[in-house]
C-alpha positions as CSV (number, residue, x, y, z in Angstrom):
1,M,0.0,-0.2,0.1
2,L,2.6,2.5,0.9
3,L,4.9,1.9,-2.4
4,K,1.7,1.7,-4.2
5,T,0.6,5.4,-2.9
6,F,4.5,7.0,-2.7
7,G,5.8,5.0,-5.4
8,W,5.7,7.7,-7.9
9,S,6.8,10.3,-5.3
10,F,10.1,8.6,-4.6
11,A,10.6,8.0,-8.1
12,V,10.1,11.5,-8.5
13,T,12.7,12.7,-5.5
14,A,15.2,10.2,-7.2
15,L,15.4,11.6,-10.6
16,G,15.4,15.1,-9.1
17,L,18.4,14.8,-6.8
18,A,20.1,13.2,-9.6
19,A,19.0,16.3,-11.9
20,A,19.9,18.4,-9.0
21,V,23.6,17.0,-8.9
22,F,24.0,17.1,-12.7
23,Y,22.9,20.2,-12.8
24,G,24.8,22.3,-10.0
25,G,26.8,19.4,-8.2
26,W,26.3,17.9,-4.5
27,E,25.6,22.2,-3.3
28,A,22.6,22.1,-5.4
29,F,21.8,18.1,-4.3
30,G,21.7,19.9,-0.5
31,I,19.7,22.9,-1.5
32,V,16.8,21.1,-3.4
33,A,16.5,18.4,-0.4
34,I,16.3,21.0,2.2
35,L,13.4,22.7,-0.4
36,S,11.6,19.4,-0.7
37,V,11.6,19.2,3.3
38,L,10.4,23.4,3.5
39,E,7.5,22.3,1.0
40,I,6.4,19.4,2.9
41,S,6.5,20.7,6.1
42,L,4.5,24.1,5.0
43,S,1.9,22.2,3.3
44,F,0.8,19.2,5.6
45,D,-2.3,20.9,6.4
46,N,-2.7,21.0,2.5
47,A,-2.5,17.5,2.1
48,V,-5.2,17.0,4.8
49,V,-7.9,19.3,3.7
50,N,-7.2,17.7,0.2
51,A,-7.8,15.1,1.6
52,G,-10.9,15.8,2.9
53,I,-12.3,16.8,-0.6
54,L,-10.6,14.1,-2.8
55,K,-12.3,11.2,-0.7
56,K,-15.7,12.3,-2.5
57,M,-13.9,11.7,-5.8
58,N,-13.7,8.2,-7.6
59,A,-10.4,6.5,-8.5
60,F,-10.1,7.8,-11.6
61,W,-10.2,11.3,-10.6
62,Q,-7.5,10.3,-7.9
63,K,-5.3,9.2,-10.6
64,I,-6.0,12.2,-12.4
65,F,-5.0,14.6,-9.0
66,L,-1.9,12.5,-9.1
67,T,-0.9,13.1,-12.7
68,V,-2.1,15.9,-14.0
69,G,-2.6,17.7,-10.9
70,V,1.1,17.0,-10.4
71,L,2.2,18.9,-13.5
72,I,-0.3,21.7,-12.7
73,A,1.3,22.1,-9.4
74,V,5.2,21.3,-10.2
75,F,5.2,23.3,-13.3
76,G,2.5,25.8,-13.3
77,M,2.7,26.9,-9.7
78,R,6.4,26.0,-8.6
79,L,8.1,27.0,-12.4
80,V,5.5,28.9,-14.4
81,F,3.9,31.0,-11.9
82,P,7.0,32.8,-10.4
83,V,8.1,33.9,-13.9
84,V,4.4,35.1,-14.6
85,I,4.6,37.1,-11.9
86,V,7.5,38.8,-12.5
87,A,6.2,39.2,-16.2
88,I,3.5,40.9,-15.0
89,S,4.9,43.1,-12.4
90,A,7.9,44.3,-14.4
91,K,5.8,44.6,-17.4
92,M,7.7,42.8,-19.2
93,G,7.3,39.6,-22.1
94,P,7.4,36.1,-20.8
95,I,10.7,34.8,-23.0
96,E,12.1,38.3,-21.1
97,A,11.3,36.8,-18.0
98,V,12.1,33.7,-18.4
99,D,15.9,34.8,-19.8
100,L,15.9,37.0,-16.7
101,A,15.0,34.1,-14.2
102,L,18.1,31.8,-15.6
103,N,20.7,34.4,-16.3
104,N,20.1,37.2,-13.7
105,K,18.8,35.5,-10.6
106,D,19.4,38.5,-8.0
107,R,17.2,40.9,-10.3
108,Y,14.7,38.0,-10.4
109,Q,14.5,37.6,-7.0
110,E,14.4,41.3,-6.1
111,L,10.9,41.5,-8.7
112,V,9.5,38.0,-6.8
113,T,9.8,40.4,-3.4
114,D,8.0,43.6,-4.8
115,A,5.2,41.2,-6.3
116,H,4.7,39.4,-2.8
117,P,2.0,41.8,-1.7
118,S,0.0,40.9,-4.4
119,I,0.4,37.6,-4.3
120,A,0.0,37.3,-0.3
121,A,-3.4,39.2,-0.6
122,F,-4.6,37.0,-3.1
123,G,-3.4,33.6,-1.4
124,G,-4.5,35.4,1.9
125,M,-8.2,35.9,1.3
126,F,-8.8,32.6,-0.9
127,L,-7.3,30.7,2.4
128,L,-9.0,32.8,5.0
129,M,-12.3,32.1,2.9
130,I,-11.6,28.6,3.3
131,F,-11.2,28.9,7.1
132,L,-14.0,31.0,7.6
133,D,-16.7,28.8,5.7
134,F,-15.4,26.2,7.7
135,I,-15.7,27.4,11.2
136,F,-18.9,29.2,10.8
137,E,-20.7,25.9,9.6
138,D,-22.6,24.2,12.1
139,R,-21.2,20.4,12.8
140,D,-22.0,17.6,14.4
141,I,-18.4,17.0,15.3
142,Q,-16.5,20.1,17.1
143,W,-13.0,20.0,18.5
144,L,-12.6,23.3,20.3
145,R,-16.4,23.6,21.3
146,W,-15.6,26.8,23.2
147,I,-15.2,28.5,19.9
148,E,-17.0,26.3,17.4
149,R,-20.5,26.7,19.0
150,P,-20.6,30.5,19.1
151,L,-19.3,30.5,15.7
152,A,-21.9,28.3,14.2
153,K,-24.2,29.9,15.8
154,L,-23.1,33.4,14.0
155,G,-22.7,31.3,10.5
156,K,-26.4,31.1,10.2
157,V,-26.1,34.5,9.0
158,D,-25.9,34.7,5.6
159,M,-22.7,36.0,3.6
160,L,-21.2,36.2,6.8
161,S,-17.8,34.9,6.0
162,V,-17.4,37.0,3.1
163,C,-18.2,40.4,5.3
164,I,-15.4,39.4,7.4
165,A,-12.9,38.7,4.8
166,L,-13.9,42.1,3.2
167,I,-13.0,43.8,6.6
168,V,-9.9,42.2,7.0
169,L,-8.8,43.1,3.6
170,L,-10.0,46.4,4.3
171,I,-7.8,46.9,7.4
172,T,-4.9,44.9,5.7
173,S,-4.9,47.4,2.6
174,F,-4.7,50.7,5.2
175,T,-1.9,48.9,7.3
176,F,0.6,46.5,6.5
177,A,0.1,47.6,2.7
178,T,0.8,51.3,3.4
179,H,4.2,50.0,4.1
180,A,4.8,46.9,2.2
181,H,8.2,45.6,2.1
182,Q,10.0,45.8,-0.9
183,H,13.9,44.5,-1.6
184,G,16.7,46.1,0.1
185,G,14.3,46.1,3.1
186,G,12.5,49.4,1.8
187,H,8.3,50.0,2.2
188,V,6.1,51.3,-0.3
189,D,2.3,52.0,-0.5
190,K,0.8,49.0,-2.0
191,A,-2.7,49.3,-0.8
192,Q,-4.3,49.8,-4.1
193,T,-2.6,46.6,-5.2
194,V,-3.2,44.4,-2.2
195,L,-7.0,45.2,-2.2
196,I,-7.5,44.6,-6.2
197,S,-5.3,41.5,-5.3
198,G,-7.4,40.5,-2.4
199,I,-10.7,40.8,-4.6
200,A,-9.5,39.0,-7.1
201,G,-8.8,36.3,-4.3
202,L,-12.2,36.4,-3.0
203,I,-14.0,36.2,-6.6
204,T,-11.5,33.3,-7.2
205,Y,-12.6,31.6,-3.8
206,M,-16.5,32.0,-4.7
207,V,-16.5,31.3,-8.5
208,V,-14.5,28.2,-8.0
209,G,-15.9,26.7,-4.4
210,G,-19.2,27.9,-5.2
211,L,-19.5,25.7,-9.1
212,S,-17.4,22.8,-7.3
213,G,-20.3,22.9,-4.6
214,Y,-23.2,23.1,-7.1
215,F,-22.0,20.4,-8.9
216,E,-21.2,18.5,-5.9
217,D,-25.0,18.9,-4.7
218,K,-26.3,18.1,-8.3
219,L,-24.4,14.9,-7.9
220,E,-25.9,13.5,-4.4
221,E,-29.3,14.9,-5.8
222,E,-29.2,12.7,-8.5
223,E,-27.6,9.6,-6.9
224,E,-30.5,9.9,-4.4
225,R,-33.0,10.4,-7.2
226,E,-31.6,7.0,-9.0
227,H,-31.9,4.8,-6.0
228,E,-35.4,5.3,-5.4
229,E,-36.5,5.2,-9.5
230,E,-33.8,3.5,-10.5
231,E,-36.1,0.8,-12.5
232,E,-39.0,2.6,-13.8
233,A,-35.9,5.3,-15.2
234,V,-34.2,2.6,-16.9
235,R,-37.6,1.1,-18.4
236,S,-38.2,5.1,-19.7
237,G,-34.9,5.3,-21.1
238,K,-35.1,8.7,-19.5
239,Q,-32.1,8.2,-17.2
240,R,-29.2,10.5,-17.1
241,S,-26.0,9.4,-17.2
242,P,-24.4,9.2,-13.6
243,V,-20.9,9.3,-15.5
244,V,-21.5,12.4,-17.2
245,L,-22.6,14.2,-13.8
246,A,-20.2,12.7,-12.2
247,G,-17.8,14.1,-14.5
248,Q,-18.7,17.7,-14.1
249,A,-19.0,17.6,-10.2
250,A,-15.3,15.7,-10.3
251,F,-14.0,18.0,-12.7
252,F,-15.0,21.7,-11.0
253,M,-14.0,19.5,-7.4
254,F,-10.6,18.8,-9.2
255,L,-10.4,22.4,-10.0
256,Y,-11.0,23.9,-6.7
257,L,-8.3,21.5,-5.4
258,E,-5.8,23.0,-8.1
259,V,-6.8,26.2,-6.8
260,L,-6.3,25.3,-3.4
261,D,-3.1,24.1,-3.7
262,A,-1.8,27.1,-5.7
263,S,-2.9,28.9,-2.9
264,F,-0.8,26.9,-0.5
265,S,1.9,27.3,-2.4
266,F,2.4,30.9,-2.2
267,D,4.5,30.7,0.9
268,G,6.4,27.8,-0.3
269,V,7.7,29.8,-3.3
270,I,8.2,32.9,-1.3
271,G,10.2,31.1,1.3
272,A,12.2,29.5,-1.3
273,F,14.0,32.4,-2.1
274,A,15.5,32.6,1.4
275,I,17.2,29.5,0.3
276,T,18.1,29.9,-3.1
277,N,16.9,32.3,-6.0
278,D,17.7,29.4,-8.7
279,I,14.7,28.7,-10.4
280,V,15.7,25.3,-11.5
281,L,16.7,24.2,-8.0
282,M,13.5,25.7,-6.9
283,A,11.4,24.1,-9.4
284,L,13.2,20.5,-8.6
285,G,13.1,21.3,-4.7
286,L,9.2,22.3,-4.5
287,G,8.6,20.0,-7.2
288,I,9.7,17.0,-5.3
289,G,7.7,18.1,-1.9
290,A,4.6,18.7,-3.7
291,M,4.4,15.5,-5.3
292,Y,4.9,13.7,-1.3
293,V,1.9,16.4,-0.6
294,R,-0.3,14.6,-3.2
295,S,0.6,11.3,-2.1
296,L,0.2,11.9,1.1
297,T,-3.3,13.2,0.5
298,V,-4.2,10.1,-1.6
299,Y,-2.8,8.3,1.4
300,L,-5.0,9.8,3.9
301,V,-8.0,9.2,1.3
302,R,-7.6,5.1,1.1
303,Q,-6.4,4.8,4.6
304,G,-9.7,6.4,6.0
305,T,-7.4,8.3,8.2
306,L,-9.6,11.2,8.4
307,D,-12.5,9.1,9.7
308,D,-10.6,7.3,12.5
309,Y,-8.8,11.2,13.3
310,V,-11.9,13.3,13.6
311,Y,-9.9,16.6,14.4
312,L,-7.2,16.5,12.3
313,E,-9.5,18.4,9.3
314,H,-10.3,20.8,12.0
315,G,-6.4,21.0,13.4
316,A,-6.0,21.7,9.3
317,H,-8.1,24.6,9.0
318,Y,-7.3,26.3,11.7
319,A,-3.5,26.0,10.2
320,I,-5.0,27.4,7.3
321,G,-6.6,30.2,9.0
322,A,-3.2,31.0,10.9
323,L,-1.5,31.1,7.6
324,A,-4.1,33.7,5.6
325,V,-3.0,35.7,8.8
326,I,0.4,35.1,8.4
327,L,0.2,36.0,4.5
328,M,-1.4,39.1,5.4
329,V,1.2,40.4,7.9
330,T,4.3,39.2,5.3
331,I,2.9,42.3,3.2
332,Q,5.0,44.5,5.4
333,Y,6.9,42.3,7.9
334,E,9.5,39.4,7.0
335,I,8.6,36.0,8.6
336,N,10.6,33.3,8.5
337,E,9.1,30.0,7.3
338,V,10.2,28.2,9.9
339,I,7.6,29.9,11.8
340,T,5.0,29.2,9.7
341,G,5.8,25.5,9.3
342,L,5.7,24.8,13.1
343,V,2.4,26.8,13.2
344,G,0.8,24.5,11.1
345,V,2.8,21.0,12.6
346,V,1.7,22.0,15.9
347,L,-2.2,22.6,15.5
348,I,-2.4,19.4,13.2
349,A,-0.4,17.8,15.9
350,W,-2.8,18.8,18.6
351,S,-5.7,17.8,16.5
352,F,-4.3,14.3,15.8
353,W,-3.8,14.1,19.8
354,S,-7.3,15.1,20.7
355,S,-8.4,12.6,17.8
356,V,-6.4,9.7,19.6
357,R,-8.3,10.4,23.4
358,R,-11.4,10.6,21.5
359,N,-10.9,7.3,20.0
360,K,-9.6,5.7,23.6
361,A,-12.4,7.7,25.4
362,L,-15.3,6.2,22.7
363,A,-13.5,2.4,23.6
364,A,-13.7,3.0,27.0
365,A,-17.5,4.3,27.1
366,E,-18.3,1.2,24.5
367,G,-16.9,-1.2,27.0
368,K,-18.8,-0.1,30.0
369,A,-21.7,0.0,27.7
370,E,-21.2,-4.0,27.0
371,G,-22.9,-3.8,23.8
372,S,-25.4,-1.0,23.9
373,D,-25.7,0.3,20.1
374,E,-26.4,4.2,21.5
375,K,-23.0,5.6,21.1
376,T,-22.1,8.5,23.5
377,E,-20.1,11.4,22.1
378,V,-17.0,11.8,24.4
379,S,-15.4,15.4,24.3
380,S,-11.7,16.1,22.8
381,G,-10.9,17.6,26.4
382,V,-10.7,21.1,24.7
């Protein structure tokens, strides 16, 4: 099972490290290895959230996520995206931007640093909306009940998450963005840029998330209808192919996953510049890390880990909320990527520990019940 799920990751690791040695010797090998670990540590919460979505998709779309999705993640977000950002921010052609990335690495790094406020605003707003929609939803299983219960009640107010996200964006635009960090340690006013980029991130979330949710709901309705009227539909010949509808639903969920991965990759791409400004080594290291994140996502789905450790998804979403805040703060202040990674790891480890405690308490309660069919929900202790 482990080799089947992580086989491609192992192969990509071997090829990537070999390419690094061929490209720049053993020093490049070390840089690529460090970048791989950096990407995995920063994106573990991404894997948990992805698993919650991917488990709703069939085996075919899981394979698409591991193949086509990886190409998008590695070549799109870790290689093409930084070049596109430089081309747009510096108002130059794509060929010129590629030449700059390969032959004038210091200038390329400066331009990416200057484009960071718009990147952080877009990604921060997208991730913030994911966190807010999760925290305002009324759930049967709650982790930090003293927070989640009152917020679930507030979540009944329509468009509350959008209103809060816009308030956060306005505050960010007129605080951090007015003294946005630039290369060389200088600060400039990027309020308008941050505001526009943040709104673009919010719109992207609403469009992609809305479409995926719409087709997911239609799929569930269709499956329920077919279950009730299967024989009659077959005889009448009016049965709508569930494959087509499932394909629509899975496609938009896949699209949502890719945008989600893009938002998570922003901090990894920016943080990588603290280690190297060589775009080739960056793409190799972050690409290897992205492959492991995807394999870990599928592993969590196939092992049913989220069903066994029910608070993991909560911890991952809290980590998303923390990452969104960190991205906004980094518009003005530099925050070490080690801190960013540790915040996510601590929250997920805490949620895992709470899940283990809950499982032990449930097992003890069931043992005392001696065969009772009724299950008692046991508090996580937090």
